[in-house]
MARDOKE-753477 format. One record per residue (C-alpha): x, y, z; residue number from 0. Coordinates in nm, 4 decimals. Example, Ala and Ser with C-alpha at 12.3 -4.5 7.8 and 13.67 -1.06 7.14 Angstrom:
> u,v,w,k
> 1.2300,-0.4500,0.7800,0
> 1.3670,-0.1060,0.7140,1
END
This chain:
> u,v,w,k
> 0.3668,2.4494,1.1564,0
> 0.7388,2.4834,1.0912,1
> 0.7794,2.6865,1.4116,2
> 0.6767,2.3900,1.6290,3
> 0.7794,2.0881,1.4164,4
> 1.1190,2.0436,1.2591,5
> 1.1287,1.7877,0.9789,6
> 1.4649,1.6177,0.9188,7
> 1.3189,1.4250,0.6274,8
> 1.2138,1.7033,0.3923,9
> 1.3622,1.6958,0.0466,10
> 1.4807,1.3333,0.0767,11
> 1.2588,1.1799,-0.1937,12
> 1.2421,1.2263,-0.5713,13
> 0.9182,1.2447,-0.7640,14
> 0.8389,0.8996,-0.9037,15
> 0.5546,0.7190,-1.0802,16
> 0.3536,0.4666,-0.8790,17
> 0.2272,0.1393,-1.0275,18
> -0.0552,-0.0563,-0.8611,19
> -0.0051,-0.4360,-0.8678,20
> -0.3053,-0.5150,-0.6457,21
> -0.5114,-0.6875,-0.9137,22
> -0.2190,-0.9021,-1.0349,23
> 0.0445,-0.9739,-0.7725,24
> -0.1944,-0.8907,-0.4889,25
> -0.4353,-1.1543,-0.6132,26
> -0.1645,-1.4216,-0.5861,27
> -0.1790,-1.4270,-0.2072,28
> -0.2916,-1.7685,-0.0855,29
> -0.5155,-1.6057,0.1772,30
> -0.7374,-1.3922,-0.0464,31
> -1.0492,-1.4591,-0.2481,32
> -1.0966,-1.3570,-0.6131,33
> -1.2606,-1.0144,-0.6121,34
> -1.5806,-0.9492,-0.8051,35
> -1.5347,-0.7640,-1.1294,36
> -1.7313,-0.4665,-0.9955,37
> -1.4943,-0.4380,-0.7006,38
> -1.1967,-0.4512,-0.9332,39
> -1.3448,-0.1657,-1.1367,40
> -1.4028,0.0340,-0.8199,41
> -1.0382,-0.0131,-0.7212,42
> -0.9374,0.1324,-1.0598,43
> -1.1365,0.4480,-0.9888,44
> -0.9868,0.4790,-0.6398,45
> -0.6381,0.4329,-0.7818,46
> -0.6955,0.7116,-1.0333,47
> -0.8314,0.9442,-0.7625,48
> -0.5219,0.8835,-0.5497,49
> -0.2871,0.9885,-0.8293,50
> -0.1568,0.6384,-0.9019,51
> -0.0115,0.6408,-1.2492,52
> -0.0638,0.2870,-1.3774,53
> -0.2222,-0.0462,-1.2821,54
> -0.1605,-0.4119,-1.3493,55
> -0.4844,-0.5602,-1.4786,56
> -0.3869,-0.9227,-1.4416,57
> -0.2340,-1.2185,-1.6216,58
> -0.4832,-1.2942,-1.9069,59
> -0.3119,-1.6180,-2.0136,60
> -0.3999,-1.7613,-1.6742,61
> -0.7533,-1.8574,-1.7804,62
> -1.0803,-1.7499,-1.9391,63
> -1.2182,-1.5666,-1.6360,64
> -0.8983,-1.3692,-1.5869,65
> -0.8851,-1.2830,-1.9567,66
> -1.2456,-1.1632,-1.9489,67
> -1.1801,-0.9532,-1.6393,68
> -0.8708,-0.7980,-1.7926,69
> -1.0659,-0.6972,-2.1045,70
> -1.3478,-0.5535,-1.8958,71
> -1.1071,-0.3587,-1.6766,72
> -0.9246,-0.2200,-1.9809,73
> -1.2606,-0.1145,-2.1261,74
> -1.3507,0.0544,-1.7958,75
> -1.0299,0.2619,-1.8095,76
> -1.1032,0.3576,-2.1679,77
> -1.4746,0.4299,-2.1252,78
> -1.4345,0.6246,-1.7993,79
> -1.1267,0.7987,-1.9361,80
> -0.9332,0.7191,-1.6217,81
> -0.5812,0.8694,-1.6201,82
> -0.4218,0.5263,-1.5761,83
> -0.1712,0.3338,-1.7791,84
> -0.2433,-0.0418,-1.8013,85
> -0.0053,-0.3357,-1.7809,86
> -0.0567,-0.7135,-1.8111,87
> 0.1838,-0.9893,-1.7170,88
> 0.3242,-1.2349,-1.9704,89
> 0.5874,-1.5036,-1.9907,90
> 0.8189,-1.5200,-2.2908,91
> 0.5497,-1.7084,-2.4778,92
> 0.3643,-1.5953,-2.7888,93
> 0.0327,-1.7200,-2.6483,94
> 0.0671,-1.4966,-2.3410,95
> 0.1284,-1.1949,-2.5622,96
> -0.1668,-1.2812,-2.7894,97
> -0.3975,-1.2865,-2.4857,98
> -0.2911,-0.9324,-2.3988,99
> -0.3295,-0.8205,-2.7601,100
> -0.6829,-0.9556,-2.7678,101
> -0.7790,-0.7651,-2.4496,102
> -0.6214,-0.4463,-2.5832,103
> -0.8082,-0.4664,-2.9113,104
> -1.1410,-0.5485,-2.7485,105
> -1.1097,-0.2543,-2.5100,106
> -0.9477,-0.0100,-2.7463,107
> -0.6774,0.0622,-2.4878,108
> -0.3011,0.0312,-2.5193,109
> -0.1707,-0.2254,-2.2698,110
> 0.1950,-0.2545,-2.1709,111
> 0.3320,-0.6084,-2.1617,112
> 0.5088,-0.6857,-1.8368,113
> 0.7200,-0.9715,-1.9701,114
> 0.9098,-1.1759,-1.7118,115
> 1.1665,-1.4524,-1.6949,116
> 1.3684,-1.5931,-1.4060,117
> 1.6938,-1.4019,-1.3708,118
> 1.8896,-1.5862,-1.1041,119
> 2.1101,-1.8851,-1.1671,120
> 1.9220,-2.0979,-0.9176,121
> 1.6175,-2.0769,-1.1438,122
> 1.8303,-2.1524,-1.4490,123
> 1.9620,-2.4669,-1.2819,124
> 1.6195,-2.5813,-1.1687,125
> 1.4680,-2.5330,-1.5161,126
> 1.7710,-2.6567,-1.7129,127
> 1.7930,-2.3294,-1.9011,128
> 2.1047,-2.1906,-2.0604,129
> 2.1659,-1.8165,-2.0759,130
> 2.1966,-1.8188,-2.4519,131
> 1.8608,-1.9929,-2.4901,132
> 1.7012,-1.7469,-2.2464,133
> 1.8319,-1.4493,-2.4398,134
> 1.6973,-1.5898,-2.7661,135
> 1.3564,-1.6471,-2.6048,136
> 1.3517,-1.2969,-2.4633,137
> 1.4491,-1.1334,-2.7907,138
> 1.1910,-1.3330,-2.9838,139
> 0.9044,-1.2668,-2.7395,140
> 0.9754,-0.8970,-2.7044,141
> 0.9831,-0.8676,-3.0835,142
> 0.6391,-1.0322,-3.1038,143
> 0.4982,-0.7885,-2.8443,144
> 0.6491,-0.4785,-3.0079,145
> 0.5219,-0.5812,-3.3524,146
> 0.1750,-0.6204,-3.2009,147
> 0.1931,-0.2572,-3.0887,148
> 0.2692,-0.3044,-2.7196,149
> 0.5136,-0.1193,-2.5031,150
> 0.7251,-0.3713,-2.3135,151
> 0.8461,-0.3636,-1.9558,152
> 1.0975,-0.6480,-1.9280,153
> 1.1170,-0.8032,-1.5823,154
> 1.3861,-1.0324,-1.4484,155
> 1.2483,-1.2295,-1.1573,156
> 1.4831,-1.2565,-0.8597,157
> 1.6937,-0.9673,-0.9850,158
> 1.8349,-0.9081,-0.6366,159
> 1.9981,-1.2535,-0.6393,160
> 2.1044,-1.2563,-1.0031,161
> 2.4560,-1.2379,-1.1455,162
> 2.5188,-0.8981,-1.3065,163
> 2.6641,-1.0579,-1.6200,164
> 2.3420,-1.2575,-1.6661,165
> 2.1289,-0.9520,-1.6035,166
> 2.3275,-0.7519,-1.8568,167
> 2.2748,-1.0213,-2.1202,168
> 1.9010,-1.0569,-2.0537,169
> 1.8272,-0.6873,-2.0336,170
> 2.0430,-0.6257,-2.3407,171
> 1.8435,-0.8805,-2.5413,172
> 1.5148,-0.7179,-2.4390,173
> 1.6330,-0.3692,-2.5241,174
> 1.7667,-0.4738,-2.8626,175
> 1.4247,-0.6185,-2.9435,176
> 1.2458,-0.2951,-2.8507,177
> 1.1687,-0.3059,-2.4780,178
> 1.1530,0.0463,-2.3363,179
> 1.1373,-0.0258,-1.9644,180
> 1.3318,-0.2589,-1.7351,181
> 1.2066,-0.3867,-1.4004,182
> 1.4301,-0.4848,-1.1111,183
> 1.2421,-0.7379,-0.8993,184
> 1.3179,-0.8302,-0.5411,185
> 1.1037,-1.1384,-0.5910,186
> 1.1765,-1.3083,-0.2600,187
> 1.2223,-0.9919,-0.0539,188
> 1.5864,-1.0551,0.0278,189
> 1.7258,-0.7083,-0.0514,190
> 1.8396,-0.4450,0.1957,191
> 1.8296,-0.0688,0.1261,192
> 2.2062,-0.0654,0.0630,193
> 2.1810,-0.3630,-0.1729,194
> 1.8920,-0.1940,-0.3515,195
> 2.0948,0.1221,-0.4050,196
> 2.3824,-0.0803,-0.5451,197
> 2.1594,-0.2684,-0.7884,198
> 1.9858,0.0489,-0.9144,199
> 2.3224,0.2230,-0.9503,200
> 2.4534,-0.0735,-1.1507,201
> 2.1491,-0.0688,-1.3812,202
> 2.1755,0.3068,-1.4347,203
> 2.5442,0.2826,-1.5090,204
> 2.4929,-0.0079,-1.7456,205
> 2.1913,0.1191,-1.9446,206
> 2.2046,0.4970,-1.9029,207
> 1.9461,0.7519,-1.7925,208
> 1.7147,0.7289,-2.0946,209
> 1.5904,0.3763,-2.0150,210
> 1.2995,0.3714,-1.7713,211
> 1.3641,0.1500,-1.4699,212
> 1.1016,0.0070,-1.2312,213
> 1.1393,-0.1373,-0.8810,214
> 0.9176,-0.4272,-0.7754,215
> 0.9725,-0.5273,-0.4135,216
> 0.8434,-0.7853,-0.1670,217
> 0.8602,-0.7717,0.2118,218
> 0.9792,-1.1161,0.3233,219
> 1.2431,-0.9530,0.5463,220
> 1.0170,-0.6663,0.6444,221
> 1.2182,-0.4218,0.4331,222
> 0.9803,-0.3745,0.1385,223
> 0.9010,-0.0071,0.1962,224
> 1.2530,0.0849,0.3032,225
> 1.3934,-0.0777,-0.0129,226
> 1.1345,0.1006,-0.2266,227
> 1.2350,0.4406,-0.0856,228
> 1.6012,0.3526,-0.1384,229
> 1.5277,0.2580,-0.5012,230
> 1.3563,0.5921,-0.5542,231
> 1.6549,0.7807,-0.4158,232
> 1.8876,0.5730,-0.6316,233
> 1.7064,0.6819,-0.9460,234
> 1.4264,0.4455,-1.0547,235
> 1.1390,0.5952,-1.2529,236
> 0.8492,0.3876,-1.1218,237
> 0.7804,0.1763,-0.8157,238
> 0.5252,-0.1018,-0.7610,239
> 0.2986,-0.1577,-0.4605,240
> -0.0276,-0.3250,-0.3635,241
> -0.3175,-0.2316,-0.1403,242
> -0.2457,-0.3526,0.2156,243
> 0.0741,-0.5140,0.0874,244
> -0.1189,-0.8079,-0.0559,245
> 0.0822,-1.0444,-0.2692,246
> 0.2863,-1.3587,-0.3035,247
> 0.3809,-1.5143,0.0379,248
> 0.3762,-1.2211,0.2846,249
> 0.3214,-0.9653,0.0128,250
> 0.4556,-0.6551,-0.1549,251
> 0.5244,-0.2930,-0.0679,252
> 0.2120,-0.1501,0.0938,253
> 0.0502,0.1085,-0.1330,254
> -0.1074,0.3048,0.1516,255
> 0.2275,0.3354,0.3314,256
> 0.4133,0.4242,0.0128,257
> 0.1710,0.7030,-0.0844,258
> 0.1681,0.8572,0.2612,259
> 0.5467,0.8520,0.2836,260
> 0.5848,1.0036,-0.0618,261
> 0.3288,1.2713,0.0262,262
> 0.5104,1.3542,0.3511,263
> 0.8364,1.3847,0.1606,264
> 0.6787,1.6166,-0.0967,265
> 0.7088,1.3620,-0.3775,266
> 0.3376,1.2849,-0.4293,267
> 0.1107,1.5877,-0.4499,268
> -0.2304,1.4308,-0.4967,269
> -0.5343,1.4243,-0.2706,270
> -0.5120,1.1192,-0.0446,271
> -0.8384,1.1698,0.1425,272
> -0.9738,0.8568,-0.0303,273
> -0.6850,0.6348,0.0827,274
> -0.8738,0.4824,0.3747,275
> -1.1668,0.3945,0.1496,276
> -0.9325,0.2434,-0.1106,277
> -0.7797,0.0233,0.1613,278
> -1.1194,-0.0660,0.3050,279
> -1.2486,-0.1646,-0.0372,280
> -0.9417,-0.3824,-0.1012,281
> -0.9875,-0.5518,0.2387,282
> -1.3494,-0.6313,0.1561,283
> -1.2888,-0.7306,-0.2067,284
> -1.0103,-0.9723,-0.1197,285
> -1.1637,-1.0800,0.2139,286
> -0.8495,-0.9764,0.3987,287
> -0.9322,-0.7885,0.7218,288
> -0.7048,-0.4966,0.8042,289
> -0.5112,-0.5637,1.1286,290
> -0.5984,-0.3091,1.3970,291
> -0.2303,-0.2097,1.4279,292
> -0.1667,-0.1787,1.0529,293
> 0.0120,0.1551,0.9957,294
> -0.1892,0.4407,0.8412,295
> -0.5181,0.2568,0.7807,296
> -0.5512,0.0210,1.0800,297
> -0.8272,0.0915,1.3349,298
> -0.5708,0.1897,1.5989,299
> -0.3642,0.4174,1.3719,300
> -0.4949,0.7426,1.5236,301
> -0.6304,0.6079,1.8495,302
> -0.4875,0.6376,2.1998,303
> -0.5959,0.5287,2.5471,304
> -0.2947,0.6756,2.7295,305
> -0.3835,0.9326,2.9921,306
> -0.0814,1.1569,2.9336,307
> -0.1523,1.1671,2.5585,308
> -0.5192,1.2516,2.6054,309
> -0.4405,1.5249,2.8573,310
> -0.1955,1.6930,2.6185,311
> -0.4334,1.6591,2.3232,312
> -0.7115,1.8336,2.5169,313
> -0.4756,2.1283,2.5657,314
> -0.3464,2.1288,2.2079,315
> -0.6320,2.3094,2.0325,316
> -0.5442,2.3589,1.6642,317
> -0.2231,2.1624,1.7117,318
> -0.4116,1.8504,1.8200,319
> -0.3879,1.6627,1.4908,320
> -0.0078,1.6956,1.4866,321
> 0.0760,1.6353,1.8516,322
> 0.0822,1.2531,1.8606,323
> 0.0529,1.1736,1.4878,324
> 0.3174,1.1567,1.2153,325
> 0.0746,1.3356,0.9821,326
> -0.2779,1.4825,1.0107,327
> -0.5329,1.1959,0.9974,328
> -0.7554,1.4156,0.7811,329
> -0.4962,1.3773,0.5040,330
> -0.6290,1.0237,0.4458,331
> -0.9898,1.0734,0.5520,332
> -0.9415,0.9743,0.9187,333
> -0.9734,1.1498,1.2546,334
> -0.8293,1.1254,1.6031,335
> -0.9964,0.8991,1.8581,336
> -0.9435,0.8650,2.2313,337
> -1.0433,0.5474,2.4129,338
> -1.0705,0.4589,2.7832,339
> -0.8630,0.1811,2.9379,340
> -0.6699,0.0987,3.2585,341
> -0.3915,0.3257,3.1207,342
> -0.6311,0.6228,3.0939,343
> -0.6834,0.9332,3.3009,344
> -0.9738,1.1679,3.3511,345
> -0.8866,1.3494,3.0260,346
> -0.9745,1.0376,2.8282,347
> -1.3195,1.0242,2.9827,348
> -1.3780,1.3953,2.9328,349
> -1.2748,1.3659,2.5672,350
> -1.5017,1.0664,2.5093,351
> -1.8026,1.2345,2.6687,352
> -1.7530,1.5717,2.5016,353
> -1.7061,1.4149,2.1554,354
> -2.0548,1.2648,2.1938,355
> -2.2145,1.5799,2.3216,356
> -2.2354,1.4726,2.6877,357
> -2.1569,1.6941,2.9822,358
> -1.8313,1.5888,3.1482,359
> -1.9653,1.5946,3.5023,360
> -1.6755,1.5303,3.7405,361
> -1.8686,1.2679,3.9292,362
> -1.9479,1.0849,3.6047,363
> -1.5845,1.1163,3.4955,364
> -1.4690,0.9613,3.8226,365
> -1.7283,0.6836,3.7994,366
> -1.6301,0.5800,3.4467,367
> -1.2587,0.6052,3.5227,368
> -1.3023,0.3844,3.8306,369
> -1.4573,0.1162,3.6104,370
> -1.1760,0.1518,3.3548,371
> -0.9077,0.1075,3.6223,372
> -1.0736,-0.2160,3.7301,373
> -1.0906,-0.3498,3.3724,374
> -0.8280,-0.5477,3.1829,375
> -0.8823,-0.3898,2.8412,376
> -1.0261,-0.0883,2.6613,377
> -1.3914,-0.0201,2.7479,378
> -1.6300,-0.0546,2.4550,379
> -1.8694,0.2273,2.3692,380
> -2.1675,0.0214,2.4868,381
> -2.0014,-0.0357,2.8246,382
> -1.9352,0.3367,2.8721,383
> -2.2926,0.4207,2.7755,384
> -2.4148,0.1684,3.0299,385
> -2.1893,0.3185,3.3003,386
> -2.3196,0.6661,3.2174,387
> -2.6821,0.5487,3.2373,388
> -2.6073,0.3715,3.5656,389
> -2.4446,0.6817,3.7108,390
> -2.7377,0.9041,3.6127,391
> -2.9845,0.6541,3.7553,392
> -2.7957,0.6244,4.0843,393
> -2.7427,0.9964,4.1099,394
> -3.1175,1.0453,4.1026,395
> -3.1562,0.8328,4.4187,396
> -3.0796,1.0244,4.7404,397
> -2.9546,0.7080,4.9135,398
> -2.7164,0.6102,4.6293,399
> -2.3427,0.6056,4.6864,400
> -2.1105,0.6645,4.3898,401
> -1.7696,0.5037,4.4341,402
> -1.4977,0.7749,4.4431,403
> -1.1716,0.7519,4.2519,404
> -0.8679,0.9604,4.1744,405
> -0.9871,1.1632,3.8787,406
> -0.6584,1.3333,3.8030,407
> -0.5479,1.3173,3.4349,408
END
């Protein structure tokens, strides 16, 4: 394929671990419903099959149902021997940590504590916190978690708007108490790729290369994925994403987009043929329909009604799946589709008929295309079938007249 497609992007992404926040941050969207436990378990299996490295199981201190689900999900990972690390969210409160410890012991699975505290000064002012008090709370809570046998990822909320001196103090307190991973969080999605690179470079310079660093991004400015890729290039070890970008306000980095981009850049070498099913399951489980124009997994992602595109695709042969697509749709379990609309030509009609095993009679092609040109939208399959039946019926009558049209592609 290199002789017909030149890729300016190759070699521009580092290998990185991927963390799935769908069941925790994704569930915080105000537009979703609480998924059934069985659907949550199914999402774990899909995540493992896609080569995702770890998953957030939830925030067990939130309530009894959440705690029960977290324990059941942890047990599912253990019993099914899924190759997934598990994380649960906690504030700097002993009770939050105890809830995670209980779930871990019930399931017999190590669970990382994702401990968070507000990092920006606006939050400090609103809460009346002092930095010294925050550092003491962090050190105490991390110590409790480490003594209970948990690995700790320490998260500063709103990292991208936090003062570096404050971040240094908070992260330093967590590391002294035994945290092994730091998480930079773009909590309100205000970062740009350049700002992301600066923040990651600062963290690397401050804490060295032996400390694992995560990136957790939101997409309030529409830059979630771009920032995530910038964070990877700047040197983070793990990045967070959610199915369909579900999450607080307008959501997080979209898992399906992240995985495809990493795969295209050679940084994720796992089978992604189940990605469409993973996304479909998430849409059903959270009752969040996938927009038709959603990249990668939307209904229109590999669909065209343009006459010039269809004509070229009919000529393309083995190159068809790369001609008007960024990547082969089969990579994620999809296929090309051609529709018929006012923007179509005869090639669209021929494609549609041939894909369904019908003869592309030129008179029938002209008849369907004439109807498409008179429409104000894409013709539905039922409408085309009706046109075909009508044409066949009229063609059988010697006195019938079939309206001519320009059938050029």
